[in-house]
C-alpha positions as CSV (number, residue, x, y, z in Angstrom):
1,X,-4.7,-102.5,56.2
2,X,-2.3,-101.6,53.4
3,X,0.7,-102.9,55.4
4,X,-0.5,-106.4,56.0
5,X,0.8,-109.1,53.7
6,X,-1.4,-110.7,51.2
7,X,-3.0,-114.0,52.1
8,X,-1.8,-116.8,49.9
9,X,-4.1,-119.4,48.3
10,X,-2.4,-122.1,50.3
11,X,-3.2,-120.3,53.6
12,X,-6.8,-120.0,52.5
13,X,-7.1,-123.7,51.5
14,X,-5.4,-124.8,54.8
15,X,-7.8,-122.6,56.9
16,X,-10.8,-124.0,55.0
17,X,-9.7,-127.5,55.8
18,X,-9.2,-126.5,59.5
19,X,-12.7,-124.8,59.5
20,X,-14.3,-127.9,58.1
21,X,-12.7,-130.0,60.9
22,X,-13.7,-127.6,63.6
23,X,-17.2,-127.1,62.3
24,X,-18.1,-130.7,61.4
25,X,-17.8,-130.4,57.6
26,X,-19.3,-127.0,57.3
27,X,-16.4,-124.6,56.7
28,X,-18.4,-121.7,55.2
29,X,-20.8,-121.6,58.1
30,X,-18.0,-121.9,60.6
31,X,-16.1,-119.1,59.0
32,X,-19.2,-116.8,59.2
33,X,-19.8,-117.9,62.8
34,X,-16.1,-117.2,63.7
35,X,-16.3,-113.8,62.1
36,X,-18.9,-112.7,64.7
37,X,-16.6,-113.4,67.6
38,X,-15.2,-110.6,69.7
39,X,-11.5,-109.8,69.8
40,X,-10.4,-111.2,66.5
41,X,-7.2,-109.8,65.1
42,X,-7.2,-108.0,61.8
43,X,-5.1,-110.8,60.3
44,X,-7.6,-113.5,61.4
45,X,-10.5,-111.5,60.1
46,X,-8.8,-111.1,56.7
47,X,-8.1,-114.9,56.5
48,X,-11.7,-115.7,57.5
49,X,-13.1,-113.3,54.9
50,X,-10.8,-114.8,52.2
51,X,-12.2,-118.2,53.2
52,X,-15.8,-116.9,52.8
53,X,-15.1,-115.5,49.4
54,X,-13.6,-118.8,48.2
55,X,-16.4,-120.9,49.6
56,X,-19.5,-118.7,48.6
57,X,-21.2,-119.9,45.6
58,X,-20.9,-117.6,42.6
């Protein structure tokens, strides 16, 4: 984990947009659903978790 590069804000915003497109306007729910999938790479999991952190209400 320590060797993977940090995820930029731009990458998170772009992925949130793509999640919203794939999941019909529900990016948070889509990210949570995709995190449950088998065989995700570590990088993909990190990106999806960053999206969840950005989208969850505080």
